[in-house]
Structure formats: C-alpha cells, structure tokens
N, C-alpha and C positions, 0 to 999 in steps of 0.2 A: 782598375784596380790598384793600380799604385798610389793613383790620386788620392783614393780614398784612405788607404795606409798612411800616406802622409799627414793629412787632413785629420785623421785620427790620433797620431803621433801629436800631431802640434797641439790637439783639443786635451790630450791629456796631460801633456807638458803645462798648458794653461790653466788646467783644473788644478794639479799639482801646486802651482805657485799660488793661487787661489787659497788654497787649503794651509798652506803653510804660514800664510799671515806676513810674509815678506812684504815690504813696501816699497822696496827701492827698484829702480827699473831692472836691472838684470833680475829681479825676482818674478817679474812679468810672464818670462817665456820660461823659466827655470834659471837656476843657477851654473854658472860655467864647472866642470871638474876641477876639485883642488891640483893645484901645481904638486906634482911630485918630484923629490930630491932625487939627485942623481944614484944615490943609492938605494931609494925604495924601489923594492919590487926587482931589483938589479941580482943577475946572477953572481957570484961570487968570483968568474974566472974572467967576467966581462970587463972589458976597459971602459971607462967614461965616455959618453959620447960628447960629441964634438961640440965644444960651445960655438952659439950662435947668438945673433943678437935676438932679445926679445922682441915681440910684436906687439901691437896695441891689440888689446881685445877687440874679438870680430864686431863686437857691437858698437866700438869707438869709429868703426870704419861708415860713412855716409853709404846708404843704401841706394842702389841703383834699380830706379823705376824705369822698366821697360813702356816705351812712347804705347798707347794702344792697349795697354794690359788693365787688370781689373784694379789693381793697385792705382794705378794712372788716373783713373775714373773717380777712385775714393780720397786720394791725397789732397786734391783742391778745398775739400770741404773741411781740413785742418790746418790748411794755410789760411783761410778766408770764412771764419766762423760765422755760422747763420746761412751759410751759403744753400742750405737744402731747402730755405724757406723763399731763397728769390724765384720768382715766376719765370724770369728768365733760363733758369737752371733745369726746367721741365724736361728739356730734351736730353738728360742725362738718367731719367726715371721712366718705367714702367710699372705697370699696376702688379699689384695692390699698392703700394707706395704713391704713385703719381695721382691714382684716384683720391688716397686722404689728405695729399698735400694740393690738389686741385680743391677740396671741399674747404681745407683751411683757408685757402685765398678768397673763396665766395665768404665765408664765415666774417672773415675780417673785412672784407670789402662792403658787407651788409652794414658793417657796425655794430653788430652784436659780441666783439671781442676776439679774444684768440683761442684756438683750440690746441694749439702745438707750442712746445717749449723752444725759445730760439736758439736755445744750445743743445740741441740734440746729439749732434755729434760727438759732444762732449759729456754724453751719458746726464746732460742736465746737471753737470758738475760745476761750480763754480769756475768763473775764465780764468786762466792764469797761463798765459800764451808760452811764457818761458819754461815754467814747469811742464807743460804739455808737449813742448818742441825736443825738451830735455829727455824724455822718458818715452817717446813716440817710438811704439815697435809695431810693426805689421806682418803678418803672415798671409801668403797668397794660396789657395788651392785650386785648381781649375779641374773641371771634369767632364769633359766635352764641350756643350753652349751654356754651362752653369758654374760659375764661381763664387767663392767666398773670400772675404778678406776680413780677417780678424785683426782689430785695432786695439792696443793695449797702452795705457798710460797712467800715470800716476800725479793726482792733485791732491796737494795739502795731507801727503801720506794715504791717500787713498787709491787703492788700486780700480780701473775702471777698464772693463774688455767689452766692445761691441762687435758684432759681426753685421758685414754689409753683405748682400745676398745680390748676386749679380745674374744677368742672363743675358747672350750673344743674340742680337737683335739685327738683321741686316748687316753681320759684321763688326758691329761696335757694343762692347760693352754698356749695359744699362743695369741700373739700380732697381730691383726689384723690392727689396724691403731692407730695414735697418733693425737690429735686435739689440738690446742691451743684454749682456751675459750678468753684468753684476747688477742693475736695476731691474731685471726681469720683466722689461717691455719690450712691446714690438711696435713699429710704426704702422704696419697693417692693420693692428687693432684697435686704433683710434678711432672714435667716432665723432667726425667733424659735420655735424649736422646742427 
C-alpha cells in the first residue's frame, strides 16, 4: 500500500510539473518550496532561529543507486545510448519488451530495415548527452516483484518522461516494457515484422 502511495505521489508531482510548462530540470519533479525569511510565519515572541550554513539543493547531490536495484538496471541505458538495441543486452529484458527487440533484430538481420528508433531511452529526442546528464532525474517505486523507474530529463527546452516497467525474475530485475509518458508510445506496442 505504501509503495502505491509513493508511486501515486511521484506521478502526481510529475504530472503537475508537466502541466506547469516549466522546462527547467527542477520542474521535472516539481519545484522546491520557496525559502521563507526568518520573519515569515514566525510568532512575534519567538527568537530568530540559529543561523546554519546553507546546504546545496537536494537535486545537486549525486543520487546513490543501489546495486541490483531497478534503477541500477535502467541507468546503463542513459550512460550508453542505444544500448537497448544491443542483442548482448537481451539478458536484461523479458517479454513483452524482449519479444519486440528480438523481432527488431530479425528484421534488421534480414536487410528489410529498422523497426525501432535507436534513441528510445531518450524518447526519440535529439541526442545531447550533456543536457541529458545535467537534467536526468529518476524515481523508483517497487511493489513486490514489480517495479517502475520513471526517468525525466530536458533536451532543448522540452521535458521528457519515460517509465521503465520491471519484474523480478530469479532474484534479478528485468525490463518488461518501456513507455514514453511524453510521446505516448510503448515498446510493447511496436509491431516489428
């Protein structure tokens, strides 16, 4: 129940960020609360709070990714773009995603062309690694043997959000599908034949 609540709150926050039209990285998952001065909302008889050094915003801190977590499975696809199309990576996928990727490989091998965009992890946006690295944010939600990793980033002022659906198989997280919240497509819906 708690995992569903966290996922719902994360989704609502991302939806609100998307509706606001903000294209800054901090707008991807919502804006931080405004800083209040020591006199705002303070009772008249209260003494001013002790001064403390200001810490950097939470989003400036590097995100620690737990080895073996769903986010750890997704992260390499943003470090090495196009990795999802590499047949050597099929070990990280299960159906329905694996089936679509295998059919795409067969189509490419037959010489009949490409079925999938080589930039799926970037929501088919223009590749700008620096912009993606600067704005990339992830939210992970685990519910038993299923998980979602929502990835958000900004490229050329446009927000992109993708949802990676994972399932735990044999103790390891595997990618079952990739959905673009922004582009309204899903890997599982591709017909590579």
